[in-house]
C-alpha positions in Angstrom: 91.2 -28.2 -37.9 94.0 -29.2 -40.5 96.5 -30.8 -38.1 93.7 -32.4 -36.0 91.8 -34.1 -39.4 95.6 -35.6 -40.0 96.0 -36.6 -36.7 92.5 -38.5 -36.5 93.0 -42.5 -36.5 91.5 -44.7 -39.3 88.4 -46.1 -37.7 87.3 -43.8 -35.3 84.2 -42.1 -35.6 84.6 -38.2 -37.1 82.8 -35.8 -35.8 82.0 -33.6 -38.7 81.0 -35.1 -41.8 82.9 -35.2 -45.1 81.3 -33.1 -47.9 81.5 -34.8 -51.4 85.0 -33.9 -53.7 82.7 -34.8 -57.1 81.7 -32.2 -59.4 78.1 -31.3 -59.8 78.3 -32.0 -63.6 79.0 -35.4 -63.3 76.5 -36.8 -60.6 73.7 -38.8 -62.3 70.2 -37.7 -61.1 69.4 -40.9 -59.2 72.5 -39.5 -56.8 70.9 -35.9 -56.3 68.7 -36.9 -53.0 72.0 -38.9 -51.4 74.0 -35.8 -52.0 71.1 -33.3 -50.3 71.5 -35.6 -47.5 75.1 -35.4 -47.0 74.8 -31.7 -47.3 71.6 -31.8 -44.9 73.5 -33.7 -42.1 76.8 -31.5 -42.8 74.9 -28.4 -41.5 72.8 -30.3 -38.5 76.7 -31.6 -37.5 77.7 -27.9 -37.6 74.3 -26.1 -35.7 74.8 -28.7 -33.1 78.2 -27.4 -32.1 78.6 -24.1 -30.3 82.2 -22.4 -31.9 80.4 -22.9 -35.1 76.5 -22.3 -34.1 77.3 -18.9 -33.0 79.9 -17.9 -35.2 78.5 -14.4 -37.1 79.2 -16.0 -40.7 77.2 -19.1 -40.0 74.5 -16.9 -38.8 74.5 -14.7 -42.1 74.7 -17.8 -43.8 71.6 -19.2 -42.4 70.0 -16.0 -42.3 69.0 -15.9 -38.3 69.8 -13.7 -35.6 69.0 -13.6 -32.0 65.6 -12.7 -32.7 64.3 -15.1 -35.1 62.7 -17.2 -33.3 61.1 -15.4 -30.3 57.4 -16.3 -30.4 56.2 -12.8 -29.3 57.5 -10.6 -32.1 55.6 -12.7 -34.4 57.0 -15.0 -37.4 60.4 -15.2 -39.1 60.7 -13.1 -42.1 63.9 -13.0 -44.1 67.1 -11.1 -42.6 70.6 -10.3 -43.9 73.1 -7.6 -44.1 72.0 -4.5 -45.7 74.0 -0.4 -46.1 71.7 1.7 -45.0 71.6 5.3 -46.2 70.4 8.2 -42.8 68.2 10.5 -43.2 64.3 9.8 -44.7 62.9 10.9 -41.5 59.5 12.8 -41.9 59.5 13.8 -38.4 61.0 17.7 -38.1 64.3 17.7 -36.6 65.5 13.9 -37.2 67.3 14.5 -40.4 70.4 16.4 -41.0 70.1 19.8 -42.0 72.5 19.2 -45.3 71.0 18.7 -48.5 72.2 16.4 -51.3 74.4 13.3 -51.3 77.3 14.9 -49.5 75.3 15.1 -46.3 74.5 11.1 -46.7 75.9 8.0 -44.2 75.9 4.5 -45.1 76.0 2.2 -42.4 75.8 -1.7 -42.1 73.2 -3.1 -40.2 71.2 -6.4 -40.1 67.7 -5.8 -41.2 65.5 -7.8 -39.7 61.6 -8.6 -41.3 58.4 -9.3 -39.1 54.8 -9.6 -39.9 54.1 -6.0 -38.4 57.4 -4.1 -38.5 60.9 -3.8 -39.9 64.0 -3.3 -38.1 67.6 -3.0 -38.6 70.2 -3.9 -35.7 73.8 -2.7 -35.1 76.3 -6.0 -36.2 78.6 -5.8 -33.4 76.7 -5.3 -30.2 73.0 -6.5 -31.7 71.6 -3.1 -30.3 68.0 -2.0 -32.4 68.9 0.9 -34.3 65.4 1.4 -35.9 61.7 0.3 -35.8 59.7 0.7 -39.4 56.4 0.2 -38.5 54.1 -1.1 -41.6 50.7 0.6 -41.9 48.3 2.1 -44.2 51.4 3.7 -46.6 53.6 1.1 -46.8 55.3 0.6 -49.9 58.7 -0.8 -51.5 60.4 0.8 -54.6 63.2 -0.6 -56.8 65.7 1.0 -58.9 68.3 3.5 -59.5 65.6 6.1 -60.6 63.4 5.9 -57.8 66.0 5.6 -54.9 68.7 7.7 -56.6 71.0 5.1 -55.6 72.9 2.0 -57.8 70.8 -1.2 -56.8 69.0 0.7 -54.5 65.8 -0.1 -52.3 63.4 2.3 -51.0 61.0 1.3 -48.2 58.5 4.0 -47.4 55.8 4.6 -44.1 53.8 7.1 -42.8 57.0 8.2 -40.7 60.1 7.6 -42.8 61.4 6.9 -46.3 64.2 3.8 -45.4 67.1 3.8 -48.5 68.9 0.7 -48.7 72.0 -0.4 -51.0 72.2 -3.8 -52.3 75.0 -5.9 -53.8 73.6 -6.1 -57.0 70.1 -5.6 -58.9 69.1 -9.2 -58.3 70.2 -8.7 -54.4 67.5 -5.6 -54.5 64.9 -7.6 -56.1 65.3 -10.7 -53.3 64.6 -8.2 -50.9 61.6 -6.6 -52.4 60.1 -9.7 -53.0 60.6 -11.3 -49.9 59.5 -8.6 -47.8 56.4 -7.5 -50.3 55.2 -11.7 -49.7 56.0 -11.7 -46.3 54.2 -8.9 -45.2 51.1 -9.0 -47.4 51.0 -12.6 -46.2 51.4 -12.0 -42.3 50.8 -8.5 -42.0 47.9 -7.4 -44.4 45.8 -6.1 -41.8 48.3 -3.0 -41.3 48.0 -2.2 -44.9 44.6 -0.7 -44.3 42.4 1.5 -42.7 40.2 0.1 -40.2 37.4 1.2 -37.7 38.0 5.0 -36.6 40.9 5.4 -38.3 42.7 2.6 -36.6 46.3 1.0 -38.0 45.2 -2.0 -36.0 42.4 -4.3 -37.2 39.5 -5.3 -34.8 40.5 -8.1 -32.6 38.5 -10.3 -30.5 38.6 -11.5 -26.8 41.7 -8.9 -26.1 43.0 -7.8 -22.9 41.5 -4.8 -23.3 38.0 -5.8 -23.5 38.4 -7.7 -20.8 39.6 -4.8 -18.7 36.5 -2.7 -19.8 34.3 -5.5 -18.5 35.9 -5.5 -15.5 35.8 -1.5 -15.2 31.9 -2.2 -16.0 31.4 -5.1 -13.2 33.4 -2.9 -10.4 31.9 0.3 -11.3 30.4 1.2 -7.9 33.7 0.5 -6.1 35.9 2.3 -9.2 33.9 5.4 -8.1 34.9 5.3 -4.5 38.7 5.7 -5.3 40.3 9.0 -6.2 40.5 9.8 -10.2 44.3 9.7 -9.9 44.3 6.0 -8.3 42.1 4.8 -11.2 44.0 5.8 -13.9 47.1 4.3 -12.4 45.4 0.9 -11.8 44.7 1.3 -15.6 48.3 2.4 -16.0 49.9 -0.9 -14.5 47.4 -3.0 -16.0 48.7 -1.9 -19.4 52.2 -2.2 -18.3 51.6 -6.1 -18.6 51.3 -5.4 -22.2 53.9 -2.7 -23.2 53.7 1.1 -21.4 55.5 2.5 -24.6 53.2 1.5 -27.2 51.8 4.6 -29.5 48.1 5.0 -29.6 48.4 7.3 -32.4 50.2 7.1 -35.5 52.4 8.6 -37.7 54.5 9.4 -34.6 54.8 12.9 -35.1 54.2 15.2 -31.9 56.9 12.9 -30.2 55.7 10.8 -27.1 52.2 13.1 -26.4 50.4 9.6 -27.6 52.4 6.9 -25.9 50.0 4.8 -23.8 52.2 5.5 -20.7 52.4 9.8 -21.3 48.7 9.4 -21.9 48.1 7.5 -18.6 49.8 9.6 -16.6 48.5 13.4 -18.8 44.7 11.7 -17.8 46.0 11.3 -14.1 
């Protein structure tokens, strides 16, 4: 890029705008807005170029990933690299059999915060490693005393205590505040217990209610069907949503209460 910049003829339009070289301390207050505009133009031009836009350093700087702007996953929360400690599962059999710090492993992961869950992915492949659901036991702790880790951050729910390690106390505080404010703004319905002990609030005009209305309307026709056919019809209908959704949380009995397993068992 240095050679290309030197070879550009004067007067030719430059593809990338140049950043100001003067120190911030020497800039007058009335010039702040123009310098901010220069920085915005610079970043905008970078994002228009696929080579820079897809570069992992650019994505890390802006805090985005391939899952940031998928509408069905809900609003975008903070994202970034963290160090994740192994273990912490409250489900028997998922933790290492050893005890103490010697058994822990630290892995670098990309953490994504959404309205009803947190998840972390492998940086190299983007594969989702774990999803932590927001529930009534969701809680965040910070500090070495609570987490047994310097600059540690502990995120709890009904199924796991996830331990993260940050670069500094300020960095850990940034994560804690960002997660807490985002969840309480967008995912507050999942933080309390609802009717019949459900983890989710009552929703109006949902597909499930439409299905119930359809079943009531065509009750006689359904009675003519075999039970197996009727149940698998409902199963195929719910495939449009997610057959792998758990109808009972926390997940402590394997896949017993997963929707597809329930329908298959009933059939």
